[in-house]
N, CA, C, O and the ligand as a Tripos MOL2 file, in Angstrom:
@<TRIPOS>MOLECULE
protein
  305   303    77     0     0
PROTEIN
NO_CHARGES

@<TRIPOS>ATOM
      1 N           2.5190   17.4450    9.9700 N.3       1 MET1
      2 CA          2.9970   17.2820    8.5900 C.3       1 MET1
      3 C           1.8720   17.6610    7.6210 C.2       1 MET1
      4 O           0.7670   17.1250    7.7140 O.2       1 MET1
      5 N           2.1460   18.5640    6.7110 N.am      2 ASN2
      6 CA          1.1560   18.9700    5.7280 C.3       2 ASN2
      7 C           1.2240   18.0870    4.4910 C.2       2 ASN2
      8 O           2.2820   17.5550    4.1570 O.2       2 ASN2
      9 N           0.1110   17.9350    3.8240 N.am      3 CYS3
     10 CA          0.0330   17.1430    2.6010 C.3       3 CYS3
     11 C           0.8350   17.8050    1.4840 C.2       3 CYS3
     12 O           0.7550   19.0180    1.2850 O.2       3 CYS3
     13 N           1.6060   17.0020    0.7610 N.am      4 LEU4
     14 CA          2.4330   17.5340   -0.3220 C.3       4 LEU4
     15 C           1.6320   17.7380   -1.6060 C.2       4 LEU4
     16 O           2.0930   18.4040   -2.5330 O.2       4 LEU4
     17 N           0.4430   17.1670   -1.6570 N.am      5 VAL5
     18 CA         -0.3640   17.2620   -2.8720 C.3       5 VAL5
     19 C          -1.2720   18.4920   -2.8330 C.2       5 VAL5
     20 O          -1.2140   19.3420   -3.7220 O.2       5 VAL5
     21 N          -2.1020   18.5800   -1.8090 N.am      6 CYS6
     22 CA         -3.0360   19.7140   -1.7500 C.3       6 CYS6
     23 C          -2.4910   20.8320   -0.8540 C.2       6 CYS6
     24 O          -2.9860   21.9590   -0.9000 O.2       6 CYS6
     25 N          -1.5000   20.5330   -0.0600 N.am      7 ARG7
     26 CA         -0.7930   21.4790    0.8080 C.3       7 ARG7
     27 C          -1.6530   22.0690    1.9250 C.2       7 ARG7
     28 O          -1.1470   22.8010    2.7750 O.2       7 ARG7
     29 N          -2.9140   21.7630    1.9250 N.am      8 GLY8
     30 CA         -3.7790   22.3100    2.9630 C.3       8 GLY8
     31 C          -4.1480   21.2900    4.0250 C.2       8 GLY8
     32 O          -4.4560   21.6340    5.1660 O.2       8 GLY8
     33 N          -4.1080   20.0150    3.6180 N.am      9 GLY9
     34 CA         -4.5520   18.9610    4.5220 C.3       9 GLY9
     35 C          -3.4720   18.5350    5.4980 C.2       9 GLY9
     36 O          -2.2870   18.8040    5.3000 O.2       9 GLY9
     37 N          -3.9050   17.8630    6.5560 N.am     10 GLN10
     38 CA         -2.9850   17.3040    7.5410 C.3      10 GLN10
     39 C          -2.8720   15.8080    7.3080 C.2      10 GLN10
     40 O          -3.8690   15.1420    7.0320 O.2      10 GLN10
     41 N          -1.6420   15.2720    7.4190 N.am     11 MET11
     42 CA         -1.4480   13.8380    7.2590 C.3      11 MET11
     43 C          -1.7320   13.1580    8.5950 C.2      11 MET11
     44 O          -1.1110   13.4760    9.6090 O.2      11 MET11
     45 N          -2.6660   12.2300    8.5850 N.am     12 VAL12
     46 CA         -3.0140   11.4930    9.7930 C.3      12 VAL12
     47 C          -2.7900    9.9970    9.5590 C.2      12 VAL12
     48 O          -2.8430    9.5220    8.4250 O.2      12 VAL12
     49 N          -2.5380    9.2630   10.6480 N.am     13 GLU13
     50 CA         -2.2850    7.8270   10.5160 C.3      13 GLU13
     51 C          -3.5420    7.1040   10.0750 C.2      13 GLU13
     52 O          -4.6360    7.3680   10.5750 O.2      13 GLU13
     53 N          -3.3750    6.1950    9.1410 N.am     14 GLY14
     54 CA         -4.5240    5.4410    8.6580 C.3      14 GLY14
     55 C          -4.0920    4.1750    7.9570 C.2      14 GLY14
     56 O          -2.9410    3.7500    8.0520 O.2      14 GLY14
     57 N          -5.0370    3.5790    7.2510 N.am     15 PHE15
     58 CA         -4.7650    2.3490    6.5170 C.3      15 PHE15
     59 C          -5.2510    2.5040    5.0850 C.2      15 PHE15
     60 O          -6.2230    3.2050    4.8050 O.2      15 PHE15
     61 N          -4.5480    1.8310    4.1940 N.am     16 GLU16
     62 CA         -4.8820    1.9440    2.7790 C.3      16 GLU16
     63 C          -4.7820    0.5630    2.1440 C.2      16 GLU16
     64 O          -4.0150   -0.2830    2.6030 O.2      16 GLU16
     65 N          -5.5530    0.3400    1.0960 N.am     17 THR17
     66 CA         -5.4280   -0.8890    0.3200 C.3      17 THR17
     67 C          -4.4850   -0.6160   -0.8380 C.2      17 THR17
     68 O          -4.6630    0.3440   -1.5880 O.2      17 THR17
     69 N          -3.4650   -1.4840   -0.9770 N.am     18 TYR18
     70 CA         -2.4530   -1.2900   -2.0100 C.3      18 TYR18
     71 C          -2.6810   -2.2570   -3.1630 C.2      18 TYR18
     72 O          -2.8440   -3.4590   -2.9530 O.2      18 TYR18
     73 N          -2.6920   -1.7230   -4.3830 N.am     19 PHE19
     74 CA         -2.8690   -2.5470   -5.5690 C.3      19 PHE19
     75 C          -1.5470   -2.6190   -6.3250 C.2      19 PHE19
     76 O          -0.9280   -1.5930   -6.6070 O.2      19 PHE19
     77 N          -1.1220   -3.8310   -6.6480 N.am     20 ALA20
     78 CA          0.0970   -3.9950   -7.4380 C.3      20 ALA20
     79 C          -0.2250   -4.8430   -8.6570 C.2      20 ALA20
     80 O          -0.9280   -5.8480   -8.5590 O.2      20 ALA20
     81 N           0.2970   -4.4270   -9.8120 N.am     21 LYS21
     82 CA          0.0930   -5.2010  -11.0270 C.3      21 LYS21
     83 C           1.2890   -6.1340  -11.2000 C.2      21 LYS21
     84 O           2.4400   -5.6980  -11.2110 O.2      21 LYS21
     85 N           0.9930   -7.4190  -11.3330 N.am     22 LEU22
     86 CA          2.0560   -8.3970  -11.5330 C.3      22 LEU22
     87 C           2.1100   -8.7590  -13.0100 C.2      22 LEU22
     88 O           1.4050   -8.1710  -13.8300 O.2      22 LEU22
     89 N           2.9410   -9.7180  -13.3360 N.am     23 ASN23
     90 CA          3.0720  -10.1340  -14.7320 C.3      23 ASN23
     91 C           1.7390  -10.5960  -15.3130 C.2      23 ASN23
     92 O           1.3270  -10.1530  -16.3850 O.2      23 ASN23
     93 N           1.0750  -11.4880  -14.5910 N.am     24 GLY24
     94 CA         -0.1550  -12.0310  -15.1470 C.3      24 GLY24
     95 C          -1.3740  -11.8150  -14.2760 C.2      24 GLY24
     96 O          -2.4300  -12.3960  -14.5280 O.2      24 GLY24
     97 N          -1.2420  -10.9990  -13.2680 N.am     25 GLY25
     98 CA         -2.3670  -10.8110  -12.3660 C.3      25 GLY25
     99 C          -2.1790   -9.6100  -11.4620 C.2      25 GLY25
    100 O          -1.3900   -8.7080  -11.7440 O.2      25 GLY25
    101 N          -2.9200   -9.6210  -10.3770 N.am     26 TYR26
    102 CA         -2.8770   -8.4940   -9.4630 C.3      26 TYR26
    103 C          -2.6860   -8.9760   -8.0350 C.2      26 TYR26
    104 O          -3.1560  -10.0460   -7.6470 O.2      26 TYR26
    105 N          -1.9860   -8.1620   -7.2720 N.am     27 LEU27
    106 CA         -1.8440   -8.4270   -5.8440 C.3      27 LEU27
    107 C          -2.4960   -7.2670   -5.1010 C.2      27 LEU27
    108 O          -2.1820   -6.1000   -5.3330 O.2      27 LEU27
    109 N          -3.4030   -7.6140   -4.2110 N.am     28 ILE28
    110 CA         -4.0860   -6.5990   -3.4140 C.3      28 ILE28
    111 C          -3.6790   -6.8060   -1.9610 C.2      28 ILE28
    112 O          -3.8830   -7.8820   -1.3980 O.2      28 ILE28
    113 N          -3.1110   -5.7830   -1.3660 N.am     29 ILE29
    114 CA         -2.6770   -5.8680    0.0210 C.3      29 ILE29
    115 C          -3.5730   -4.9430    0.8510 C.2      29 ILE29
    116 O          -3.5930   -3.7270    0.6560 O.2      29 ILE29
    117 N          -4.3030   -5.5470    1.7710 N.am     30 GLU30
    118 CA         -5.2230   -4.7690    2.5860 C.3      30 GLU30
    119 C          -4.5790   -4.3410    3.8910 C.2      30 GLU30
    120 O          -3.6320   -4.9650    4.3690 O.2      30 GLU30
    121 N          -5.1010   -3.2820    4.4520 N.am     31 ASN31
    122 CA         -4.6770   -2.7800    5.7700 C.3      31 ASN31
    123 C          -3.2080   -2.3790    5.8310 C.2      31 ASN31
    124 O          -2.5210   -2.6550    6.8140 O.2      31 ASN31
    125 N          -2.7380   -1.7330    4.7860 N.am     32 VAL32
    126 CA         -1.3590   -1.2410    4.7910 C.3      32 VAL32
    127 C          -1.3230    0.0740    5.5800 C.2      32 VAL32
    128 O          -2.0530    1.0110    5.2580 O.2      32 VAL32
    129 N          -0.4760    0.1420    6.6070 N.am     33 PRO33
    130 CA         -0.3990    1.3840    7.3860 C.3      33 PRO33
    131 C           0.1790    2.5220    6.5440 C.2      33 PRO33
    132 O           1.1280    2.3200    5.7860 O.2      33 PRO33
    133 N          -0.3790    3.6820    6.6760 N.am     34 CYS34
    134 CA          0.0770    4.8230    5.8830 C.3      34 CYS34
    135 C          -0.2500    6.1270    6.5940 C.2      34 CYS34
    136 O          -0.9030    6.1440    7.6370 O.2      34 CYS34
    137 N           0.2180    7.2090    6.0070 N.am     35 TRP35
    138 CA         -0.2040    8.5390    6.4170 C.3      35 TRP35
    139 C          -1.1710    9.0120    5.3520 C.2      35 TRP35
    140 O          -0.8780    8.9380    4.1590 O.2      35 TRP35
    141 N          -2.3160    9.4940    5.7830 N.am     36 LYS36
    142 CA         -3.3480    9.8470    4.8300 C.3      36 LYS36
    143 C          -3.7950   11.2850    5.0430 C.2      36 LYS36
    144 O          -3.9850   11.7310    6.1750 O.2      36 LYS36
    145 N          -3.9600   11.9980    3.9450 N.am     37 CYS37
    146 CA         -4.3880   13.3910    4.0210 C.3      37 CYS37
    147 C          -5.8590   13.4540    4.4070 C.2      37 CYS37
    148 O          -6.6910   12.7610    3.8210 O.2      37 CYS37
    149 N          -6.1780   14.2880    5.3970 N.am     38 ASP38
    150 CA         -7.5740   14.3760    5.8320 C.3      38 ASP38
    151 C          -8.3930   15.2470    4.8810 C.2      38 ASP38
    152 O          -9.6060   15.3770    5.0420 O.2      38 ASP38
    153 N          -7.7330   15.8350    3.9030 N.am     39 GLN39
    154 CA         -8.4560   16.7070    2.9750 C.3      39 GLN39
    155 C          -8.6460   16.0540    1.6040 C.2      39 GLN39
    156 O          -9.7710   15.9590    1.1120 O.2      39 GLN39
    157 N          -7.5370   15.5980    0.9800 N.am     40 CYS40
    158 CA         -7.6630   15.0530   -0.3830 C.3      40 CYS40
    159 C          -7.5480   13.5310   -0.4160 C.2      40 CYS40
    160 O          -7.8110   12.9210   -1.4520 O.2      40 CYS40
    161 N          -7.1620   12.9070    0.6960 N.am     41 GLY41
    162 CA         -7.1110   11.4510    0.7420 C.3      41 GLY41
    163 C          -5.8230   10.8480    0.2160 C.2      41 GLY41
    164 O          -5.7050    9.6250    0.1400 O.2      41 GLY41
    165 N          -4.8540   11.6780   -0.1500 N.am     42 GLU42
    166 CA         -3.5710   11.1890   -0.6220 C.3      42 GLU42
    167 C          -2.9090   10.3400    0.4720 C.2      42 GLU42
    168 O          -2.8450   10.7470    1.6320 O.2      42 GLU42
    169 N          -2.4180    9.1520    0.0840 N.am     43 ALA43
    170 CA         -1.7900    8.2640    1.0490 C.3      43 ALA43
    171 C          -0.2880    8.2040    0.8040 C.2      43 ALA43
    172 O           0.1660    8.1140   -0.3370 O.2      43 ALA43
    173 N           0.4730    8.2560    1.8890 N.am     44 VAL44
    174 CA          1.9270    8.1770    1.7950 C.3      44 VAL44
    175 C           2.3820    7.0170    2.6720 C.2      44 VAL44
    176 O           1.9650    6.8910    3.8230 O.2      44 VAL44
    177 N           3.2470    6.1680    2.1070 N.am     45 PHE45
    178 CA          3.7590    5.0290    2.8510 C.3      45 PHE45
    179 C           5.1650    5.3180    3.3380 C.2      45 PHE45
    180 O           5.9430    5.9740    2.6460 O.2      45 PHE45
    181 N           5.4920    4.8350    4.5200 N.am     46 SER46
    182 CA          6.8470    5.0150    5.0350 C.3      46 SER46
    183 C           7.8110    4.0880    4.2920 C.2      46 SER46
    184 O           7.3890    3.1220    3.6560 O.2      46 SER46
    185 N           9.0960    4.3880    4.3780 N.am     47 THR47
    186 CA         10.1090    3.6080    3.6630 C.3      47 THR47
    187 C          10.0650    2.1350    4.0540 C.2      47 THR47
    188 O          10.1770    1.2620    3.1940 O.2      47 THR47
    189 N           9.9020    1.8530    5.3460 N.am     48 SER48
    190 CA          9.8980    0.4520    5.7920 C.3      48 SER48
    191 C           8.6790   -0.2740    5.2520 C.2      48 SER48
    192 O           8.7540   -1.4600    4.9330 O.2      48 SER48
    193 N           7.5540    0.4270    5.1480 N.am     49 VAL49
    194 CA          6.3390   -0.1850    4.6040 C.3      49 VAL49
    195 C           6.5260   -0.4690    3.1180 C.2      49 VAL49
    196 O           6.1290   -1.5270    2.6300 O.2      49 VAL49
    197 N           7.1320    0.4790    2.3960 N.am     50 ILE50
    198 CA          7.3680    0.2950    0.9600 C.3      50 ILE50
    199 C           8.2940   -0.8990    0.7340 C.2      50 ILE50
    200 O           8.0890   -1.6810   -0.1950 O.2      50 ILE50
    201 N           9.3090   -1.0360    1.5790 N.am     51 GLU51
    202 CA         10.2360   -2.1660    1.4460 C.3      51 GLU51
    203 C           9.4950   -3.4870    1.6130 C.2      51 GLU51
    204 O           9.7430   -4.4450    0.8810 O.2      51 GLU51
    205 N           8.5860   -3.5280    2.5810 N.am     52 LYS52
    206 CA          7.8310   -4.7540    2.8140 C.3      52 LYS52
    207 C           6.8910   -5.0410    1.6370 C.2      52 LYS52
    208 O           6.7350   -6.1880    1.2170 O.2      52 LYS52
    209 N           6.2770   -3.9920    1.1200 N.am     53 ILE53
    210 CA          5.3900   -4.1520   -0.0410 C.3      53 ILE53
    211 C           6.1830   -4.7100   -1.2250 C.2      53 ILE53
    212 O           5.7140   -5.6130   -1.9180 O.2      53 ILE53
    213 N           7.3790   -4.1730   -1.4540 N.am     54 GLU54
    214 CA          8.1980   -4.6220   -2.5820 C.3      54 GLU54
    215 C           8.5700   -6.0940   -2.4430 C.2      54 GLU54
    216 O           8.6040   -6.8300   -3.4290 O.2      54 GLU54
    217 N           8.8500   -6.5180   -1.2020 N.am     55 LYS55
    218 CA          9.1690   -7.9260   -0.9600 C.3      55 LYS55
    219 C           7.9660   -8.8050   -1.2460 C.2      55 LYS55
    220 O           8.0930   -9.8710   -1.8480 O.2      55 LYS55
    221 N           6.7900   -8.3500   -0.8090 N.am     56 LEU56
    222 CA          5.5650   -9.1120   -1.0380 C.3      56 LEU56
    223 C           5.2640   -9.2120   -2.5320 C.2      56 LEU56
    224 O           4.9040  -10.2780   -3.0300 O.2      56 LEU56
    225 N           5.4110   -8.1070   -3.2320 N.am     57 VAL57
    226 CA          5.1510   -8.0930   -4.6770 C.3      57 VAL57
    227 C           6.1130   -9.0430   -5.3860 C.2      57 VAL57
    228 O           5.7120   -9.7900   -6.2790 O.2      57 VAL57
    229 N           7.3810   -9.0090   -4.9860 N.am     58 ALA58
    230 CA          8.3830   -9.8940   -5.6020 C.3      58 ALA58
    231 C           8.0360  -11.3530   -5.3400 C.2      58 ALA58
    232 O           8.1870  -12.1990   -6.2220 O.2      58 ALA58
    233 N           7.5690  -11.6510   -4.1260 N.am     59 ALA59
    234 CA          7.2290  -13.0240   -3.7680 C.3      59 ALA59
    235 C           6.0220  -13.5100   -4.5520 C.2      59 ALA59
    236 O           5.9420  -14.6870   -4.9040 O.2      59 ALA59
    237 N           5.0860  -12.6150   -4.8250 N.am     60 TYR60
    238 CA          3.8580  -13.0120   -5.5090 C.3      60 TYR60
    239 C           3.9860  -12.9780   -7.0190 C.2      60 TYR60
    240 O           3.0650  -13.3810   -7.7290 O.2      60 TYR60
    241 N           5.1200  -12.5000   -7.5200 N.am     61 LYS61
    242 CA          5.3060  -12.4540   -8.9770 C.3      61 LYS61
    243 C           5.2790  -13.8580   -9.5710 C.2      61 LYS61
    244 O           4.8750  -14.0490  -10.7180 O.2      61 LYS61
    245 N           5.7190  -14.8470   -8.7710 N.am     62 LYS62
    246 CA          5.7480  -16.2270   -9.2600 C.3      62 LYS62
    247 C           4.3930  -16.8990   -9.1000 C.2      62 LYS62
    248 O           4.1620  -17.9890   -9.6220 O.2      62 LYS62
    249 N           3.5060  -16.2390   -8.3770 N.am     63 ASN63
    250 CA          2.1850  -16.7990   -8.1260 C.3      63 ASN63
    251 C           1.3590  -16.7800   -9.4060 C.2      63 ASN63
    252 O           1.3380  -15.7770  -10.1200 O.2      63 ASN63
    253 N           0.6830  -17.8830   -9.6930 N.am     64 SER64
    254 CA         -0.0670  -17.9570  -10.9380 C.3      64 SER64
    255 C          -1.5130  -17.5090  -10.7650 C.2      64 SER64
    256 O          -2.2740  -17.4640  -11.7310 O.2      64 SER64
    257 N          -1.8890  -17.1780   -9.5330 N.am     65 GLU65
    258 CA         -3.2560  -16.7070   -9.3020 C.3      65 GLU65
    259 C          -3.4970  -15.4090  -10.0640 C.2      65 GLU65
    260 O          -2.6030  -14.5720  -10.1840 O.2      65 GLU65
    261 N          -4.6970  -15.2550  -10.5700 N.am     66 LYS66
    262 CA         -5.0320  -14.0310  -11.3010 C.3      66 LYS66
    263 C          -5.0860  -12.8440  -10.3310 C.2      66 LYS66
    264 O          -4.5070  -11.7860  -10.5790 O.2      66 LYS66
    265 N          -5.7860  -13.0520   -9.2440 N.am     67 ILE67
    266 CA         -5.8880  -11.9970   -8.2400 C.3      67 ILE67
    267 C          -5.6100  -12.5960   -6.8670 C.2      67 ILE67
    268 O          -6.2650  -13.5540   -6.4580 O.2      67 ILE67
    269 N          -4.6410  -12.0320   -6.1600 N.am     68 SER68
    270 CA         -4.3300  -12.4850   -4.8130 C.3      68 SER68
    271 C          -4.6400  -11.3550   -3.8420 C.2      68 SER68
    272 O          -4.2390  -10.2120   -4.0600 O.2      68 SER68
    273 N          -5.3450  -11.6750   -2.7860 N.am     69 VAL69
    274 CA         -5.6640  -10.6810   -1.7600 C.3      69 VAL69
    275 C          -5.0110  -11.1320   -0.4580 C.2      69 VAL69
    276 O          -5.2800  -12.2310    0.0260 O.2      69 VAL69
    277 N          -4.1560  -10.2860    0.1060 N.am     70 ILE70
    278 CA         -3.5160  -10.6310    1.3680 C.3      70 ILE70
    279 C          -3.6840   -9.4790    2.3470 C.2      70 ILE70
    280 O          -3.9780   -8.3480    1.9600 O.2      70 ILE70
    281 N          -3.4890   -9.7920    3.6210 N.am     71 ASP71
    282 CA         -3.5710   -8.7790    4.6610 C.3      71 ASP71
    283 C          -2.1400   -8.4170    5.0790 C.2      71 ASP71
    284 O          -1.3270   -9.2960    5.3670 O.2      71 ASP71
    285 N          -1.8530   -7.1520    5.1080 N.am     72 TYR72
    286 CA         -0.4970   -6.6840    5.4170 C.3      72 TYR72
    287 C          -0.0230   -7.2350    6.7580 C.2      72 TYR72
    288 O           1.1360   -7.6230    6.9030 O.2      72 TYR72
    289 N          -0.9210   -7.2650    7.7320 N.am     73 ASN73
    290 CA         -0.5400   -7.6760    9.0800 C.3      73 ASN73
    291 C          -0.2960   -9.1780    9.1990 C.2      73 ASN73
    292 O           0.4040   -9.6350   10.1030 O.2      73 ASN73
    293 N          -0.8830   -9.9370    8.2760 N.am     74 GLN74
    294 CA         -0.7020  -11.3770    8.3370 C.3      74 GLN74
    295 C           0.4520  -11.8360    7.4460 C.2      74 GLN74
    296 O           0.9120  -12.9720    7.5620 O.2      74 GLN74
    297 N           0.9190  -10.9650    6.5640 N.am     75 ALA75
    298 CA          2.0310  -11.3080    5.6760 C.3      75 ALA75
    299 C           3.3300  -11.2250    6.4520 C.2      75 ALA75
    300 O           3.5350  -10.2940    7.2310 O.2      75 ALA75
    301 N           4.2080  -12.1960    6.2420 N.am     76 ALA76
    302 CA          5.4680  -12.2450    6.9870 C.3      76 ALA76
    303 C           6.4080  -11.1360    6.5170 C.2      76 ALA76
    304 O           7.5220  -11.0130    7.0260 O.2      76 ALA76
    305 ZN         -3.9520   16.5090    0.6040 Zn       77 ZN77
@<TRIPOS>BOND
     1     1     2 1
     2     2     3 1
     3     3     4 2
     4     3     5 am
     5     5     6 1
     6     6     7 1
     7     7     8 2
     8     7     9 am
     9     9    10 1
    10    10    11 1
    11    11    12 2
    12    11    13 am
    13    13    14 1
    14    14    15 1
    15    15    16 2
    16    15    17 am
    17    17    18 1
    18    18    19 1
    19    19    20 2
    20    19    21 am
    21    21    22 1
    22    22    23 1
    23    23    24 2
    24    23    25 am
    25    25    26 1
    26    26    27 1
    27    27    28 2
    28    27    29 am
    29    29    30 1
    30    30    31 1
    31    31    32 2
    32    31    33 am
    33    33    34 1
    34    34    35 1
    35    35    36 2
    36    35    37 am
    37    37    38 1
    38    38    39 1
    39    39    40 2
    40    39    41 am
    41    41    42 1
    42    42    43 1
    43    43    44 2
    44    43    45 am
    45    45    46 1
    46    46    47 1
    47    47    48 2
    48    47    49 am
    49    49    50 1
    50    50    51 1
    51    51    52 2
    52    51    53 am
    53    53    54 1
    54    54    55 1
    55    55    56 2
    56    55    57 am
    57    57    58 1
    58    58    59 1
    59    59    60 2
    60    59    61 am
    61    61    62 1
    62    62    63 1
    63    63    64 2
    64    63    65 am
    65    65    66 1
    66    66    67 1
    67    67    68 2
    68    67    69 am
    69    69    70 1
    70    70    71 1
    71    71    72 2
    72    71    73 am
    73    73    74 1
    74    74    75 1
    75    75    76 2
    76    75    77 am
    77    77    78 1
    78    78    79 1
    79    79    80 2
    80    79    81 am
    81    81    82 1
    82    82    83 1
    83    83    84 2
    84    83    85 am
    85    85    86 1
    86    86    87 1
    87    87    88 2
    88    87    89 am
    89    89    90 1
    90    90    91 1
    91    91    92 2
    92    91    93 am
    93    93    94 1
    94    94    95 1
    95    95    96 2
    96    95    97 am
    97    97    98 1
    98    98    99 1
    99    99   100 2
   100    99   101 am
   101   101   102 1
   102   102   103 1
   103   103   104 2
   104   103   105 am
   105   105   106 1
   106   106   107 1
   107   107   108 2
   108   107   109 am
   109   109   110 1
   110   110   111 1
   111   111   112 2
   112   111   113 am
   113   113   114 1
   114   114   115 1
   115   115   116 2
   116   115   117 am
   117   117   118 1
   118   118   119 1
   119   119   120 2
   120   119   121 am
   121   121   122 1
   122   122   123 1
   123   123   124 2
   124   123   125 am
   125   125   126 1
   126   126   127 1
   127   127   128 2
   128   127   129 am
   129   129   130 1
   130   130   131 1
   131   131   132 2
   132   131   133 am
   133   133   134 1
   134   134   135 1
   135   135   136 2
   136   135   137 am
   137   137   138 1
   138   138   139 1
   139   139   140 2
   140   139   141 am
   141   141   142 1
   142   142   143 1
   143   143   144 2
   144   143   145 am
   145   145   146 1
   146   146   147 1
   147   147   148 2
   148   147   149 am
   149   149   150 1
   150   150   151 1
   151   151   152 2
   152   151   153 am
   153   153   154 1
   154   154   155 1
   155   155   156 2
   156   155   157 am
   157   157   158 1
   158   158   159 1
   159   159   160 2
   160   159   161 am
   161   161   162 1
   162   162   163 1
   163   163   164 2
   164   163   165 am
   165   165   166 1
   166   166   167 1
   167   167   168 2
   168   167   169 am
   169   169   170 1
   170   170   171 1
   171   171   172 2
   172   171   173 am
   173   173   174 1
   174   174   175 1
   175   175   176 2
   176   175   177 am
   177   177   178 1
   178   178   179 1
   179   179   180 2
   180   179   181 am
   181   181   182 1
   182   182   183 1
   183   183   184 2
   184   183   185 am
   185   185   186 1
   186   186   187 1
   187   187   188 2
   188   187   189 am
   189   189   190 1
   190   190   191 1
   191   191   192 2
   192   191   193 am
   193   193   194 1
   194   194   195 1
   195   195   196 2
   196   195   197 am
   197   197   198 1
   198   198   199 1
   199   199   200 2
   200   199   201 am
   201   201   202 1
   202   202   203 1
   203   203   204 2
   204   203   205 am
   205   205   206 1
   206   206   207 1
   207   207   208 2
   208   207   209 am
   209   209   210 1
   210   210   211 1
   211   211   212 2
   212   211   213 am
   213   213   214 1
   214   214   215 1
   215   215   216 2
   216   215   217 am
   217   217   218 1
   218   218   219 1
   219   219   220 2
   220   219   221 am
   221   221   222 1
   222   222   223 1
   223   223   224 2
   224   223   225 am
   225   225   226 1
   226   226   227 1
   227   227   228 2
   228   227   229 am
   229   229   230 1
   230   230   231 1
   231   231   232 2
   232   231   233 am
   233   233   234 1
   234   234   235 1
   235   235   236 2
   236   235   237 am
   237   237   238 1
   238   238   239 1
   239   239   240 2
   240   239   241 am
   241   241   242 1
   242   242   243 1
   243   243   244 2
   244   243   245 am
   245   245   246 1
   246   246   247 1
   247   247   248 2
   248   247   249 am
   249   249   250 1
   250   250   251 1
   251   251   252 2
   252   251   253 am
   253   253   254 1
   254   254   255 1
   255   255   256 2
   256   255   257 am
   257   257   258 1
   258   258   259 1
   259   259   260 2
   260   259   261 am
   261   261   262 1
   262   262   263 1
   263   263   264 2
   264   263   265 am
   265   265   266 1
   266   266   267 1
   267   267   268 2
   268   267   269 am
   269   269   270 1
   270   270   271 1
   271   271   272 2
   272   271   273 am
   273   273   274 1
   274   274   275 1
   275   275   276 2
   276   275   277 am
   277   277   278 1
   278   278   279 1
   279   279   280 2
   280   279   281 am
   281   281   282 1
   282   282   283 1
   283   283   284 2
   284   283   285 am
   285   285   286 1
   286   286   287 1
   287   287   288 2
   288   287   289 am
   289   289   290 1
   290   290   291 1
   291   291   292 2
   292   291   293 am
   293   293   294 1
   294   294   295 1
   295   295   296 2
   296   295   297 am
   297   297   298 1
   298   298   299 1
   299   299   300 2
   300   299   301 am
   301   301   302 1
   302   302   303 1
   303   303   304 2
@<TRIPOS>SUBSTRUCTURE
     1 MET1         2 RESIDUE 1 A MET
     2 ASN2         6 RESIDUE 1 A ASN
     3 CYS3        10 RESIDUE 1 A CYS
     4 LEU4        14 RESIDUE 1 A LEU
     5 VAL5        18 RESIDUE 1 A VAL
     6 CYS6        22 RESIDUE 1 A CYS
     7 ARG7        26 RESIDUE 1 A ARG
     8 GLY8        30 RESIDUE 1 A GLY
     9 GLY9        34 RESIDUE 1 A GLY
    10 GLN10       38 RESIDUE 1 A GLN
    11 MET11       42 RESIDUE 1 A MET
    12 VAL12       46 RESIDUE 1 A VAL
    13 GLU13       50 RESIDUE 1 A GLU
    14 GLY14       54 RESIDUE 1 A GLY
    15 PHE15       58 RESIDUE 1 A PHE
    16 GLU16       62 RESIDUE 1 A GLU
    17 THR17       66 RESIDUE 1 A THR
    18 TYR18       70 RESIDUE 1 A TYR
    19 PHE19       74 RESIDUE 1 A PHE
    20 ALA20       78 RESIDUE 1 A ALA
    21 LYS21       82 RESIDUE 1 A LYS
    22 LEU22       86 RESIDUE 1 A LEU
    23 ASN23       90 RESIDUE 1 A ASN
    24 GLY24       94 RESIDUE 1 A GLY
    25 GLY25       98 RESIDUE 1 A GLY
    26 TYR26      102 RESIDUE 1 A TYR
    27 LEU27      106 RESIDUE 1 A LEU
    28 ILE28      110 RESIDUE 1 A ILE
    29 ILE29      114 RESIDUE 1 A ILE
    30 GLU30      118 RESIDUE 1 A GLU
    31 ASN31      122 RESIDUE 1 A ASN
    32 VAL32      126 RESIDUE 1 A VAL
    33 PRO33      130 RESIDUE 1 A PRO
    34 CYS34      134 RESIDUE 1 A CYS
    35 TRP35      138 RESIDUE 1 A TRP
    36 LYS36      142 RESIDUE 1 A LYS
    37 CYS37      146 RESIDUE 1 A CYS
    38 ASP38      150 RESIDUE 1 A ASP
    39 GLN39      154 RESIDUE 1 A GLN
    40 CYS40      158 RESIDUE 1 A CYS
    41 GLY41      162 RESIDUE 1 A GLY
    42 GLU42      166 RESIDUE 1 A GLU
    43 ALA43      170 RESIDUE 1 A ALA
    44 VAL44      174 RESIDUE 1 A VAL
    45 PHE45      178 RESIDUE 1 A PHE
    46 SER46      182 RESIDUE 1 A SER
    47 THR47      186 RESIDUE 1 A THR
    48 SER48      190 RESIDUE 1 A SER
    49 VAL49      194 RESIDUE 1 A VAL
    50 ILE50      198 RESIDUE 1 A ILE
    51 GLU51      202 RESIDUE 1 A GLU
    52 LYS52      206 RESIDUE 1 A LYS
    53 ILE53      210 RESIDUE 1 A ILE
    54 GLU54      214 RESIDUE 1 A GLU
    55 LYS55      218 RESIDUE 1 A LYS
    56 LEU56      222 RESIDUE 1 A LEU
    57 VAL57      226 RESIDUE 1 A VAL
    58 ALA58      230 RESIDUE 1 A ALA
    59 ALA59      234 RESIDUE 1 A ALA
    60 TYR60      238 RESIDUE 1 A TYR
    61 LYS61      242 RESIDUE 1 A LYS
    62 LYS62      246 RESIDUE 1 A LYS
    63 ASN63      250 RESIDUE 1 A ASN
    64 SER64      254 RESIDUE 1 A SER
    65 GLU65      258 RESIDUE 1 A GLU
    66 LYS66      262 RESIDUE 1 A LYS
    67 ILE67      266 RESIDUE 1 A ILE
    68 SER68      270 RESIDUE 1 A SER
    69 VAL69      274 RESIDUE 1 A VAL
    70 ILE70      278 RESIDUE 1 A ILE
    71 ASP71      282 RESIDUE 1 A ASP
    72 TYR72      286 RESIDUE 1 A TYR
    73 ASN73      290 RESIDUE 1 A ASN
    74 GLN74      294 RESIDUE 1 A GLN
    75 ALA75      298 RESIDUE 1 A ALA
    76 ALA76      302 RESIDUE 1 A ALA
    77 ZN77       305 GROUP 0 **** ****
């Protein structure tokens, strides 16, 4: 699979840290599995991963913490 951004790089399996802005704070999700370009570093998440991220973001929207850091693999 070629990178859609730089078109020259190859997408390889990797991990990325995802940042989400909530109403009053931030949610940081570490170790999110993704496809990453070996040339420009562009990260692409699969549909199932995006769905899980959206659920996590929705769950943390009620959280009053300013910054929450969670691990993707430990999140239900
Ligand atoms: Zn690229």
